Each structure stands twice: as structure tokens, then as C-alpha cells.
C-alpha positions as CSV (number, residue, x, y, z in Angstrom):
1,M,0.1,0.2,0.5
2,Q,1.3,3.4,-1.1
3,L,-0.3,6.6,0.3
4,L,-0.3,9.2,-2.4
5,S,-1.6,12.4,-0.8
6,S,-3.3,13.6,3.1
7,S,-5.6,15.9,4.2
8,Y,-5.0,18.2,7.2
9,I,-8.4,19.9,8.7
10,I,-7.8,22.8,11.0
11,R,-10.5,23.4,13.2
12,N,-9.6,27.0,14.2
13,V,-7.2,28.6,12.2
14,D,-6.5,30.8,15.0
15,T,-4.2,27.9,16.6
16,V,-1.9,28.3,13.8
17,L,-1.7,32.4,12.7
18,G,-2.7,33.4,15.3
19,E,-5.3,36.4,16.6
20,G,-5.4,39.4,14.2
21,Y,-3.8,37.5,11.2
22,E,-4.6,38.8,7.3
23,L,-5.1,36.5,4.4
24,T,-3.3,38.4,2.1
25,A,-5.6,36.0,-1.1
26,G,-2.5,35.8,-3.2
27,R,-0.4,37.5,-5.6
28,V,-2.1,38.7,-9.4
29,E,-1.0,38.5,-12.8
30,W,0.2,41.8,-14.0
31,H,-0.8,41.4,-17.5
32,E,-4.5,41.0,-15.8
33,A,-4.0,42.4,-12.4
34,I,-7.4,45.0,-12.7
35,Q,-9.5,42.0,-13.6
36,Q,-8.3,39.0,-11.1
37,T,-8.8,41.9,-8.5
38,F,-11.9,43.8,-9.5
39,G,-14.1,41.2,-11.2
40,S,-17.2,42.3,-13.5
41,V,-16.2,45.9,-12.6
42,G,-12.6,45.8,-13.7
43,I,-13.9,44.4,-17.4
44,S,-16.7,46.7,-17.5
45,L,-14.5,49.3,-16.9
46,L,-11.7,48.0,-19.5
47,G,-14.5,47.7,-22.0
48,T,-15.3,51.5,-22.2
49,K,-12.4,52.1,-23.9
50,H,-13.0,55.6,-24.8
51,T,-14.5,57.2,-22.0
52,F,-11.9,55.3,-19.5
53,G,-9.1,56.4,-22.2
54,L,-10.8,59.9,-21.9
55,F,-10.6,60.0,-18.5
56,L,-7.2,58.7,-17.8
57,G,-5.7,60.7,-20.3
58,S,-7.1,63.9,-18.8
59,M,-5.9,63.4,-15.9
60,A,-2.3,62.6,-17.4
61,Q,-2.5,66.0,-18.7
62,I,-3.6,67.4,-15.6
63,F,-1.0,66.1,-14.0
64,S,1.5,67.4,-16.3
65,G,0.3,71.0,-16.3
66,V,0.9,70.8,-12.1
67,A,4.2,69.3,-12.8
68,H,5.3,72.4,-15.0
69,A,3.2,75.0,-12.6
70,D,1.0,76.0,-15.8
71,P,-0.1,79.2,-15.0
72,S,-3.4,78.5,-16.9
73,L,-4.3,75.3,-15.2
74,L,-3.9,76.8,-12.0
75,E,-5.6,80.1,-12.6
76,N,-9.0,77.2,-13.5
77,L,-8.0,75.5,-10.0
78,S,-7.5,78.6,-8.1
79,P,-10.8,79.2,-6.6
80,T,-11.0,75.2,-5.4
81,L,-7.7,75.3,-4.1
82,R,-7.7,78.4,-2.0
83,S,-10.2,76.4,0.3
84,M,-7.7,73.7,0.7
85,Y,-4.4,75.2,1.1
86,S,-3.2,79.0,2.1
87,S,-2.6,79.8,-1.6
88,T,-2.6,78.1,-4.5
89,W,1.2,77.6,-4.9
90,A,1.0,75.5,-1.2
91,L,0.0,72.8,-3.6
92,L,3.5,72.7,-5.8
93,T,5.0,72.5,-2.3
94,Y,3.9,69.3,-1.3
95,W,3.7,67.8,-5.0
96,R,5.9,64.8,-5.8
97,G,4.9,64.2,-9.4
98,Y,7.9,65.1,-11.2
99,N,9.2,62.3,-12.5
100,T,8.6,62.1,-16.5
101,N,6.2,58.6,-16.2
102,T,3.9,60.8,-13.4
103,Y,2.3,63.0,-16.2
104,G,1.7,63.6,-20.2
105,R,2.6,61.2,-22.4
106,G,4.7,59.4,-20.0
107,Y,2.3,58.8,-17.7
108,V,0.0,56.9,-20.7
109,T,3.1,55.4,-22.0
110,F,3.9,53.9,-18.5
111,A,0.3,52.9,-17.6
112,S,-0.2,51.0,-20.7
113,T,2.9,49.4,-20.3
114,T,2.6,48.4,-16.3
115,F,-1.0,47.3,-16.6
116,P,-1.1,45.5,-20.2
117,E,-4.9,46.1,-19.7
118,L,-4.6,49.4,-20.6
119,L,-3.0,49.0,-24.0
120,D,-6.1,49.2,-25.7
121,L,-7.2,52.6,-24.1
122,K,-3.9,54.0,-25.3
123,S,-4.9,55.6,-28.7
124,N,-8.1,57.2,-26.9
125,M,-5.5,58.8,-24.1
126,D,-3.2,59.7,-26.7
127,T,-5.9,62.4,-28.1
128,C,-6.2,64.6,-24.7
129,L,-2.0,65.1,-24.7
130,D,-2.4,68.1,-27.2
131,K,-0.2,70.8,-25.4
132,F,-3.0,73.9,-27.5
133,K,-5.3,72.2,-26.0
134,P,-7.0,75.0,-23.2
135,Y,-7.2,73.4,-19.9
136,T,-10.5,74.3,-19.4
137,S,-11.2,71.5,-22.3
138,T,-9.8,69.3,-20.6
139,I,-11.0,69.3,-17.5
140,S,-14.4,69.7,-19.2
141,D,-13.7,66.0,-20.8
142,L,-12.8,64.6,-17.4
143,E,-16.1,65.5,-16.0
144,I,-17.6,64.3,-18.7
145,A,-16.0,60.8,-18.6
146,S,-16.4,61.0,-14.7
147,S,-20.5,61.2,-15.2
148,N,-20.6,58.6,-18.1
149,L,-18.5,56.0,-15.6
150,A,-20.8,57.2,-12.9
151,K,-24.2,56.6,-14.8
152,M,-22.4,52.7,-15.7
153,C,-21.9,52.1,-12.2
154,R,-24.5,49.8,-9.9
155,C,-22.8,49.9,-7.0
156,Q,-24.6,51.4,-3.7
157,S,-23.3,54.8,-3.7
158,C,-24.5,55.4,-7.4
159,E,-27.5,53.1,-7.8
160,D,-31.1,53.3,-6.7
161,E,-31.6,52.0,-3.5
162,S,-34.5,50.0,-4.8
163,Y,-31.6,47.8,-7.1
164,S,-31.2,44.5,-5.3
165,N,-28.1,43.5,-7.5
166,K,-25.5,46.0,-5.9
167,S,-21.9,45.5,-6.9
168,R,-19.2,45.6,-4.4
169,F,-17.3,48.1,-6.2
170,C,-17.6,51.4,-7.7
171,V,-16.6,51.8,-11.6
172,L,-15.7,55.6,-11.2
173,Q,-14.6,55.0,-8.1
174,L,-12.3,52.0,-9.7
175,A,-10.9,54.7,-12.5
176,E,-9.9,57.1,-9.6
177,T,-8.1,54.6,-8.0
178,I,-6.5,53.5,-11.5
179,A,-5.2,56.8,-11.7
180,V,-3.8,56.7,-8.3
181,L,-1.6,53.2,-9.0
182,I,-0.2,54.5,-12.0
183,W,0.9,57.9,-10.7
184,S,2.5,56.2,-7.3
185,L,3.9,53.4,-9.5
186,S,5.2,54.9,-11.6
187,Q,7.5,56.6,-9.6
188,V,9.0,53.4,-8.3
189,T,11.9,50.9,-9.2
190,L,11.6,47.5,-9.0
191,E,14.8,45.6,-8.5
192,V,13.4,41.8,-9.1
193,N,10.2,41.1,-10.2
194,I,7.7,41.2,-8.1
195,K,3.6,40.8,-8.5
196,P,1.0,42.7,-6.7
197,T,-1.4,41.3,-4.0
198,R,-4.9,41.4,-4.8
199,S,-6.0,42.3,-1.2
200,G,-3.3,45.3,-1.5
201,L,-4.9,46.6,-4.7
202,E,-8.2,46.3,-2.5
203,H,-6.9,48.4,0.1
204,V,-5.6,51.1,-2.5
205,Y,-9.2,51.2,-3.4
206,S,-10.9,51.0,0.0
207,A,-8.0,53.7,0.9
208,W,-9.3,56.4,-1.5
209,C,-13.3,55.7,-1.0
210,N,-12.8,56.6,2.6
211,Y,-10.6,59.7,1.4
212,K,-13.1,61.0,-1.0
213,S,-15.9,60.3,1.2
214,K,-15.2,63.0,3.8
215,R,-14.4,65.6,1.3
216,A,-17.7,66.9,-0.7
217,E,-16.8,70.6,-2.1
218,G,-14.9,70.7,-4.6
219,P,-14.2,68.6,-8.1
220,C,-12.9,65.2,-7.1
221,F,-10.1,65.4,-9.4
222,V,-8.6,68.3,-7.4
223,H,-9.4,66.5,-3.9
224,L,-7.0,63.3,-5.6
225,L,-4.0,66.2,-6.6
226,Q,-4.4,66.9,-2.5
227,Y,-4.2,63.2,-1.8
228,L,-0.9,62.2,-4.2
229,Q,1.7,63.5,-1.6
230,R,4.9,61.6,-0.7
231,A,2.9,59.4,2.1
232,T,0.5,58.3,-0.3
233,I,3.3,57.1,-2.6
234,L,4.8,54.8,0.1
235,Q,2.0,53.4,1.5
236,T,0.1,52.8,-1.4
237,V,3.6,50.7,-3.3
238,E,3.3,49.3,0.7
239,A,0.0,48.2,0.2
240,V,0.3,46.8,-3.4
241,F,3.2,44.4,-3.0
242,T,2.7,43.6,0.9
243,G,-1.7,43.4,1.2
244,T,-1.6,45.3,3.9
245,I,-2.6,48.8,4.9
246,K,-1.3,51.3,7.3
247,D,-4.0,53.3,9.7
248,Q,-2.9,56.6,8.2
249,F,-5.2,55.6,5.2
250,A,-8.0,55.7,7.5
251,D,-7.0,59.3,8.8
252,E,-9.0,61.9,7.4
253,H,-6.3,64.0,8.2
254,A,-3.3,62.4,7.0
255,W,-2.8,63.9,4.0
256,E,-3.8,67.9,5.3
257,P,-0.2,69.9,4.5
258,H,-0.5,71.6,7.7
259,R,-0.9,68.2,9.6
260,Q,1.9,66.4,7.9
261,R,2.3,63.0,10.1
262,D,5.5,61.3,10.9
263,D,4.8,58.6,8.1
264,S,5.5,61.9,5.4
265,R,9.1,61.6,6.6
266,I,9.9,57.7,6.3
267,A,12.9,57.5,3.5
268,A,12.8,53.6,4.4
269,C,10.8,50.8,6.0
270,S,10.8,46.8,5.8
271,T,7.1,45.2,6.0
272,K,6.9,41.1,5.1
273,G,10.7,40.6,3.3
274,L,10.5,43.6,1.2
275,C,12.5,46.8,1.8
276,F,10.9,50.2,0.0
277,Y,13.4,53.4,0.4
278,V,13.6,56.8,-1.1
279,G,16.6,57.0,-3.7
280,T,18.2,59.9,-1.9
281,L,19.6,56.9,0.3
282,A,21.2,55.7,-2.1
283,R,22.4,58.6,-4.4
284,L,21.8,62.2,-3.0
285,T,20.2,64.5,-5.4
286,D,17.8,67.8,-5.4
287,Q,16.8,67.1,-8.4
288,P,12.3,66.9,-8.1
289,G,11.9,63.5,-9.8
290,G,14.9,61.4,-8.1
291,A,14.3,62.5,-4.5
292,A,10.9,61.2,-4.3
293,H,11.5,58.2,-6.2
294,L,10.6,54.7,-4.3
295,H,13.2,51.5,-4.5
296,V,11.5,48.2,-3.3
297,L,13.8,44.8,-3.0
298,P,13.3,41.8,-1.1
299,G,15.5,42.1,2.1
300,V,15.6,43.9,5.6
301,I,17.1,46.6,7.2
302,E,19.7,45.6,9.2
303,L,23.1,47.0,10.4
304,K,26.1,45.3,10.5
305,S,26.1,44.6,14.2
306,G,22.9,42.3,13.1
307,R,20.2,45.2,14.9
308,R,16.9,45.4,12.5
309,Y,15.0,48.3,11.7
310,Q,11.8,48.4,10.7
311,R,11.7,52.3,9.5
312,I,14.1,55.1,9.0
313,S,12.8,58.9,9.5
314,D,13.9,62.0,8.0
315,M,15.1,64.3,10.8
316,N,14.0,67.9,10.6
317,H,17.6,68.8,10.6
318,P,17.7,72.9,11.1
319,S,20.4,73.6,8.0
320,Q,18.2,71.8,5.7
321,G,17.5,75.4,3.9
322,Y,19.6,76.7,1.2
323,E,19.7,79.6,-0.8
324,A,20.9,79.8,-4.3
325,K,22.6,82.1,-6.6
326,S,19.9,81.5,-9.1
327,C,16.7,80.1,-10.1
328,K,15.7,78.3,-12.8
329,P,12.4,77.0,-14.2
330,L,11.9,73.2,-13.8
331,D,11.9,72.8,-17.7
332,K,15.2,74.5,-17.8
333,L,17.3,71.9,-15.3
334,D,19.6,69.9,-16.5
335,L,18.0,66.5,-15.7
336,N,21.3,64.5,-16.2
337,T,23.5,66.2,-13.4
338,D,23.0,65.3,-10.0
339,T,21.9,68.6,-8.8
340,S,20.1,71.9,-9.9
341,T,22.5,74.2,-8.7
342,A,26.7,74.0,-9.0
343,D,27.2,75.9,-5.8
344,L,24.9,73.3,-4.1
345,R,26.7,70.8,-1.3
346,V,24.5,68.0,0.1
347,D,25.4,65.8,2.8
348,L,23.5,62.5,3.8
349,I,23.4,62.6,8.1
350,L,22.4,59.4,9.6
351,K,21.5,59.5,13.6
352,E,20.9,56.3,15.4
353,T,17.6,57.3,18.1
354,E,15.0,55.4,20.2
355,L,13.2,58.8,20.8
356,P,10.4,60.0,18.3
357,L,11.9,62.5,15.6
358,L,10.6,65.7,16.3
């Protein structure tokens, strides 16, 4: 007699995994991540090639306007931005989307390359990237696309209360989540091929829906601009690849500029066998794109002594500011140099402490 297989029945999973465990539901393939994670709603969204392409293409054009501080865009946004910030330009103080893949044609190319499911939408996205197109038209196209996506939705928020077969996901909020995912992942370098987790993608969706639900005034895309900060990049990417979510995602004040949390200063962290660190830890630069770039690789944060850390945070150093002899617009900088000003000296200062970084 030969035993070919055996089965084990665990009557109580808590006895094995302990209390507070989290099932990550495995990883999904990049080429069908949207469909595998969001099911029929994701399939329906991808089927609206013109509308969804118009939505993402318009967002790419708006990201480009913010990255280049285009006066015509900021003029259109200023009434809403004044209700969120002390001034329109305060948005740019916290903006991190200066990598070429975070706006314009780079955003569209990155989207279709990283998520092959979006490849069929590329031609529709490209039509939105006319540099001579006024931002009033871009904003109008975005609002039309958003309205059309909401009309086709069958979730609890969009559908009549009498409709019994309500969907778990909202089509419009899923489109907005994908815009967040593309923007965040465009600032990431994967040292090895790591697939996203299904639960992580769902966490990113839930986080955006929670954030959006607490903001009733103003166009939704303006709230999305406010949402996309350095803390969002790290927390979104960490959720995507580890399947975990930080409490800050649920905090309605987490992204308000005047209430920045310690997590906005995290330079490196280690979660579930993966390390996340900003590019300045490996190469010092004051270039806008390189300073915010995030690297992901397997491993832990460990000193030569063997001591391990879960995170490394930036300190508020009194000498962090400097005055350049001359200032140049972003589009005039030489992006191949380490620093934007020849007279700038940058030093990396490391200090081990058991106290909170104040």
C-alpha cells in the first residue's frame, strides 16, 4: 500500500496563525491585475475604451500642468485650491509628481506598459495630450468621462436604493483608484519582478474611497491632487506589494499639509520581507524626480551589528534650507546632473535614536 496524498483539517485557524492574522489572498499577474482583482466591475470599466481612456488621458494632462506649474491650469483650479490651501502655490510645495512617468505622455506610456489591460485605451489617452488644448477643455472632458462612468455603475453609492443586485466596487471610484495606482507606481523601481497582491490593490481602492467620502466640496480630481503626496506613494506601494495597509490611510487628516504625520518623513521601511526606500538614501540629489523615487527589493533593514529596524525617518535638520545664486524653471534644469545648482552641497546625516523624531 502506498500513500499518495493526505489532507489536514484545521478546526480553528487562530491556533495556527494567531489572532489578528490577515489573509493576503495571493498575488495577481500584471497583465490581468485589474480583472483578477475587481472582477466584473473591472471588466466593464476596461470595456469603456473611449470613456476610460478619456478619463486617464485627461488626468495625465492635468498632472502635466501641475508638474510644470502651468499658470493657465492653476488659474482654473485656484478657486477650489484656496479652500484647501493658504494659496494656490501651496499645492506645489507638497507635490511629488516630477518624474517624467507621472505626467503627460510618460504617464500614458507607463500605464499601458505596467498594466497591459490598458493597452487598448492608449490611442484614446493619447488624444488628450495636445499641448495646445486649453485646460478648460481638459477639465470639461474629465468631468464628462466621470459622469458617464458614474451612470454605468451599479454600486450602492451610484445606484437607486431599490436596486437589489448592487456591486461591491464603484466603476468611477475604481477608475480614480487606477489613476492613483499608475501615478504612485510610476515613481517606483522594482529591483526584482514582484507581482502585486490582490488584497493590496483592494486596500488602495478602499483607502481612496474612504478619503473621498470625507470631502464633499470641489471637483473630485482636485481632491485627488491633494491626496497624491509622498506619504501616499509609500503607503500605496507598500499596500500593493505586501497586502497590508497602514492606519494613516483611514485618517481623514493624514494628507493635510499643515498636519503632516511622521510617515510623510519615512525614508525607508521593511514590511513582510520587502524593503522600500527613497532614492536619496543611495544617491543624494535635489532633482525633483529623483528625490521622491522609491525603490523596492526583498530584504530587511539591518546594521552590520545585526540589529534590525522597521523604518528609517528623516530628521528636521536646521540646515536643511539653502539659497541658490540663481533660480531656473523646472523645464530649464539639466536633469542629467546630480544637483540643479552647481554651488549646492548635500550631505547625508545618519543618527541612531530610540526617541521619536521631532
